[in-house]
BABARO-745151 format. One line per field, with one value per residue (C-alpha): residue number from 0; residue in one letter; chain; x, y, z. Coordinates in Angstrom, 2 decimals, m for minus. Example, Ala and Ser with C-alpha at 12.3 -4.5 7.8 and 13.67 -1.06 7.14 Angstrom:
# residues 2
n <- (0; 1) $
res <- (A; S) $
chain <- (A; A) $
X <- (12.30; 13.67) $
Y <- (m4.50; m1.06) $
Z <- (7.80; 7.14) $
# end
This chain:
# residues 256
n <- (0; 1; 2; 3; 4; 5; 6; 7; 8; 9; 10; 11; 12; 13; 14; 15; 16; 17; 18; 19; 20; 21; 22; 23; 24; 25; 26; 27; 28; 29; 30; 31; 32; 33; 34; 35; 36; 37; 38; 39; 40; 41; 42; 43; 44; 45; 46; 47; 48; 49; 50; 51; 52; 53; 54; 55; 56; 57; 58; 59; 60; 61; 62; 63; 64; 65; 66; 67; 68; 69; 70; 71; 72; 73; 74; 75; 76; 77; 78; 79; 80; 81; 82; 83; 84; 85; 86; 87; 88; 89; 90; 91; 92; 93; 94; 95; 96; 97; 98; 99; 100; 101; 102; 103; 104; 105; 106; 107; 108; 109; 110; 111; 112; 113; 114; 115; 116; 117; 118; 119; 120; 121; 122; 123; 124; 125; 126; 127; 128; 129; 130; 131; 132; 133; 134; 135; 136; 137; 138; 139; 140; 141; 142; 143; 144; 145; 146; 147; 148; 149; 150; 151; 152; 153; 154; 155; 156; 157; 158; 159; 160; 161; 162; 163; 164; 165; 166; 167; 168; 169; 170; 171; 172; 173; 174; 175; 176; 177; 178; 179; 180; 181; 182; 183; 184; 185; 186; 187; 188; 189; 190; 191; 192; 193; 194; 195; 196; 197; 198; 199; 200; 201; 202; 203; 204; 205; 206; 207; 208; 209; 210; 211; 212; 213; 214; 215; 216; 217; 218; 219; 220; 221; 222; 223; 224; 225; 226; 227; 228; 229; 230; 231; 232; 233; 234; 235; 236; 237; 238; 239; 240; 241; 242; 243; 244; 245; 246; 247; 248; 249; 250; 251; 252; 253; 254; 255) $
res <- (M; A; I; R; I; I; R; A; L; S; V; Q; R; L; A; T; S; D; V; F; V; P; L; G; V; T; A; E; S; L; R; D; G; L; C; L; F; Q; R; L; P; A; E; M; N; N; A; D; F; L; L; D; Q; V; Q; V; A; L; K; E; I; M; K; T; V; Q; G; Q; F; L; S; Y; N; S; E; N; G; Q; Y; Y; L; D; L; K; K; A; V; D; F; D; Q; K; I; R; E; R; G; D; F; M; D; K; S; D; L; N; A; Y; F; F; D; A; L; R; Q; A; L; N; L; N; D; S; T; Y; L; T; G; Y; S; I; W; F; Y; E; L; P; W; A; N; H; K; V; T; R; P; G; Y; L; F; F; G; P; P; D; E; R; T; T; A; Q; P; P; R; D; F; Y; I; Y; F; L; P; P; F; Q; N; R; T; Y; N; D; Q; K; L; P; D; E; V; L; F; Y; L; T; G; L; D; H; E; F; E; E; K; I; R; L; Y; A; G; A; R; S; M; A; N; E; S; T; E; Y; R; T; E; Y; A; N; K; A; E; T; N; F; R; H; L; M; R; W; L; Q; D; H; L; V; E; K; L; H; I; I; Y; Q; L; S; L; I; H; I) $
chain <- (A; A; A; A; A; A; A; A; A; A; A; A; A; A; A; A; A; A; A; A; A; A; A; A; A; A; A; A; A; A; A; A; A; A; A; A; A; A; A; A; A; A; A; A; A; A; A; A; A; A; A; A; A; A; A; A; A; A; A; A; A; A; A; A; A; A; A; A; A; A; A; A; A; A; A; A; A; A; A; A; A; A; A; A; A; A; A; A; A; A; A; A; A; A; A; A; A; A; A; A; A; A; A; A; A; A; A; A; A; A; A; A; A; A; A; A; A; A; A; A; A; A; A; A; A; A; A; A; A; A; A; A; A; A; A; A; A; A; A; A; A; A; A; A; A; A; A; A; A; A; A; A; A; A; A; A; A; A; A; A; A; A; A; A; A; A; A; A; A; A; A; A; A; A; A; A; A; A; A; A; A; A; A; A; A; A; A; A; A; A; A; A; A; A; A; A; A; A; A; A; A; A; A; A; A; A; A; A; A; A; A; A; A; A; A; A; A; A; A; A; A; A; A; A; A; A; A; A; A; A; A; A; A; A; A; A; A; A; A; A; A; A; A; A; A; A; A; A; A; A; A; A; A; A; A; A) $
X <- (150.54; 150.90; 152.53; 149.77; 147.12; 148.73; 148.95; 145.29; 144.21; 146.28; 144.54; 141.14; 141.94; 142.89; 139.74; 137.36; 135.95; 137.12; 140.38; 139.31; 135.98; 136.00; 135.27; 137.52; 137.62; 136.61; 138.97; 136.75; 137.03; 140.81; 140.98; 138.81; 139.64; 143.42; 143.23; 145.47; 147.05; 149.23; 150.98; 149.25; 148.68; 145.73; 143.52; 144.01; 143.63; 140.13; 138.45; 137.79; 141.38; 142.67; 140.33; 141.86; 145.31; 144.23; 142.80; 146.03; 148.03; 145.86; 146.33; 150.10; 150.22; 148.38; 150.71; 153.82; 152.84; 151.86; 148.26; 149.07; 147.82; 145.34; 141.88; 139.07; 135.39; 133.55; 130.16; 130.87; 133.94; 136.11; 139.80; 141.04; 144.04; 143.42; 145.42; 144.55; 146.38; 149.91; 151.75; 155.53; 155.70; 159.49; 159.68; 156.99; 158.79; 162.09; 160.48; 158.82; 162.07; 164.08; 161.64; 162.35; 164.72; 167.23; 164.82; 162.36; 165.14; 166.05; 162.43; 162.18; 165.57; 164.38; 161.16; 163.23; 165.46; 162.42; 161.28; 164.77; 164.92; 161.35; 160.23; 156.54; 154.74; 153.71; 156.49; 157.11; 156.20; 153.83; 155.58; 159.07; 160.99; 161.65; 161.11; 161.47; 164.23; 165.69; 169.07; 169.94; 172.31; 173.49; 175.56; 172.55; 169.96; 167.86; 167.36; 168.32; 165.80; 166.71; 165.63; 166.33; 166.19; 166.13; 167.72; 170.47; 171.16; 169.75; 166.27; 167.01; 164.83; 161.74; 162.25; 161.00; 161.51; 165.32; 166.57; 169.88; 171.04; 170.27; 170.99; 170.89; 170.82; 171.81; 170.14; 172.35; 171.68; 172.40; 170.94; 171.66; 174.19; 173.34; 174.57; 176.35; 177.20; 179.03; 177.30; 178.45; 175.07; 174.80; 176.05; 175.68; 175.46; 175.89; 176.76; 179.69; 181.26; 177.88; 177.88; 175.45; 174.44; 173.18; 171.26; 169.69; 168.46; 166.96; 165.25; 163.79; 162.45; 161.12; 159.49; 157.79; 156.59; 155.31; 153.43; 151.93; 150.61; 149.25; 147.89; 144.42; 144.26; 147.77; 148.46; 149.25; 151.67; 153.57; 153.60; 155.19; 157.79; 158.46; 159.04; 161.48; 163.42; 163.42; 165.15; 167.70; 168.43; 168.81; 171.17; 173.30; 173.47; 174.46; 177.23; 178.64; 177.77; 181.24; 182.94; 180.22; 178.96; 180.70; 179.92; 180.74; 180.88; 181.83; 185.03; 185.91; 185.19; 184.57; 184.96; 183.09) $
Y <- (104.79; 108.36; 109.53; 107.96; 109.61; 113.04; 112.63; 111.61; 114.61; 116.86; 115.54; 115.88; 119.48; 120.37; 118.68; 120.95; 124.15; 126.11; 125.02; 126.59; 124.75; 122.46; 119.27; 116.26; 112.48; 110.14; 107.57; 104.85; 106.37; 106.60; 102.95; 101.73; 104.23; 103.88; 100.11; 100.67; 97.52; 96.67; 93.33; 92.05; 88.71; 86.83; 87.45; 91.22; 91.27; 92.73; 95.95; 97.31; 96.92; 98.47; 101.42; 101.88; 101.93; 104.62; 106.74; 106.33; 107.41; 110.51; 111.44; 110.93; 113.15; 115.94; 115.51; 115.59; 118.87; 120.32; 121.08; 122.78; 122.06; 119.30; 119.65; 117.33; 118.14; 116.43; 117.02; 114.76; 112.84; 114.16; 115.06; 117.76; 119.94; 123.31; 125.95; 128.57; 126.67; 127.25; 128.88; 129.08; 128.62; 128.73; 132.05; 133.62; 132.38; 133.82; 137.17; 137.30; 136.45; 139.01; 141.70; 141.12; 143.28; 142.02; 142.31; 140.02; 137.51; 137.51; 136.77; 133.82; 132.48; 132.48; 130.79; 127.97; 127.83; 127.57; 124.49; 122.98; 123.41; 122.09; 125.28; 126.08; 128.63; 130.45; 132.42; 133.17; 136.82; 137.99; 140.03; 138.76; 135.70; 134.39; 130.90; 129.45; 126.87; 124.15; 122.42; 119.16; 119.35; 115.74; 115.75; 116.78; 114.90; 118.04; 120.71; 124.37; 126.97; 129.75; 131.70; 131.28; 134.40; 135.00; 138.42; 140.49; 140.56; 144.05; 142.46; 140.67; 143.00; 141.56; 138.20; 138.08; 136.61; 136.15; 132.64; 130.79; 131.44; 133.38; 131.99; 134.34; 133.54; 136.68; 137.50; 136.51; 139.84; 142.19; 145.58; 147.47; 147.71; 146.30; 146.64; 143.55; 143.79; 140.43; 139.11; 135.76; 134.08; 134.88; 133.10; 134.29; 132.17; 133.69; 132.75; 134.43; 134.43; 134.01; 134.01; 134.46; 130.79; 131.11; 134.30; 132.70; 129.72; 132.07; 134.10; 130.98; 129.69; 133.13; 133.60; 130.19; 130.56; 134.05; 132.92; 130.00; 132.45; 134.87; 132.59; 131.09; 129.08; 127.57; 127.48; 123.75; 124.02; 126.91; 125.13; 122.09; 124.36; 125.97; 122.55; 121.64; 124.89; 124.41; 121.05; 122.66; 125.33; 122.77; 120.74; 123.83; 124.43; 120.83; 121.04; 124.40; 124.74; 123.88; 126.53; 129.20; 129.07; 131.18; 131.27; 134.18; 133.93; 137.25; 138.24; 134.77; 133.51; 129.77; 127.66; 124.37) $
Z <- (132.44; 133.71; 130.47; 128.37; 130.56; 130.19; 126.41; 126.25; 128.33; 126.06; 122.95; 124.63; 125.57; 122.00; 120.68; 122.64; 121.17; 124.24; 125.86; 129.16; 129.53; 132.64; 130.70; 130.42; 130.70; 133.50; 134.96; 133.48; 130.01; 130.33; 131.35; 128.51; 125.74; 126.16; 126.77; 129.80; 131.13; 134.11; 134.60; 137.71; 139.45; 138.01; 141.05; 140.61; 136.85; 136.68; 135.59; 139.09; 140.26; 137.03; 137.59; 141.02; 139.41; 136.96; 139.79; 141.78; 138.74; 138.35; 142.00; 141.75; 138.65; 140.50; 143.47; 141.29; 139.60; 143.00; 142.10; 138.82; 135.28; 136.14; 137.70; 138.73; 138.23; 141.08; 139.42; 136.44; 137.64; 134.82; 134.86; 132.50; 131.76; 133.40; 131.53; 134.15; 136.88; 135.60; 138.51; 138.83; 142.60; 142.77; 140.94; 143.14; 146.25; 145.03; 144.22; 147.65; 149.42; 147.44; 148.57; 152.28; 154.30; 156.87; 159.81; 157.99; 157.33; 161.02; 161.93; 159.55; 160.60; 164.20; 163.08; 161.55; 164.63; 166.88; 164.97; 165.05; 168.84; 169.31; 171.05; 171.45; 169.31; 172.47; 174.16; 177.84; 177.27; 174.54; 171.89; 172.73; 171.54; 175.05; 176.41; 179.88; 179.53; 181.72; 181.57; 183.34; 186.33; 186.21; 189.42; 191.46; 189.37; 188.94; 186.30; 186.49; 185.29; 182.90; 179.85; 176.16; 173.98; 170.25; 170.37; 172.01; 175.78; 176.31; 176.27; 179.54; 181.60; 179.88; 181.63; 185.21; 187.76; 187.60; 186.77; 186.95; 183.36; 180.18; 176.67; 173.68; 169.97; 168.11; 164.77; 161.83; 160.09; 162.96; 162.18; 165.39; 168.17; 171.57; 175.12; 176.35; 180.07; 179.90; 182.99; 184.45; 183.99; 180.26; 177.14; 173.55; 170.40; 166.96; 163.38; 161.67; 158.21; 156.53; 152.73; 149.87; 149.97; 153.53; 152.77; 149.69; 151.73; 154.30; 151.57; 149.93; 153.23; 154.17; 150.78; 150.86; 154.44; 153.74; 150.62; 152.55; 155.14; 152.56; 149.82; 149.98; 146.74; 146.87; 150.59; 150.62; 147.71; 149.32; 152.69; 151.04; 149.44; 152.82; 154.39; 151.61; 152.02; 155.80; 155.34; 153.01; 155.61; 158.39; 156.22; 155.64; 159.40; 160.03; 157.44; 158.55; 162.24; 163.55; 161.43; 161.62; 165.22; 167.84; 171.55; 173.85; 177.62; 179.21; 177.37; 176.11; 172.61; 172.65; 169.49; 169.21) $
# end
């Protein structure tokens, strides 16, 4: 049914004097003019139910092409091929991601990590990626308070008052040296041995998320792309975490 609808809209588009004019065909006309038919139970085999099926097909087509190529004119109820809505979202996302420097990639990696760890958008201290964090102390049936940082340990002074522990996730694209005092209440997590595949996944997620924030007309489409690339990034982390994640406590390197 969807293929026949697309072919009909293509013929209608070519038959107009101006291929850009916002005129098309109603769902009723598609049902009747194409003699569309679905094998349905007898009690559902009527014109109204078939019209619903045509409308569902049209919506699924628009969803499949992510808002491109097909438009709906609410004033006359017509659907038509919109030749001005041809956008290569993947290419624009790739171009936007390729433009970003390493500090941008760190920021978007931490944005993805925040979602993976179910951390709030609001941080403990404005302008810093710091969260108040608690860990269970099973033997005493209580929790111990601490801080979780996205950044190096020399930002510790920004967290007050002092807590029991400090957890740091280092940026994957480290662009500066930092002072690590190797204190007994600190532990550092970082990824090592990162390859082009990891960087590409970060760039695709960063590009999609950035375009979703910047675009007005196609915000939903870019947001959907960002969610897809987020899942790809999380899958990469799940597959490679054991080999890529290193943990440092004072002078000791701990492998998981």
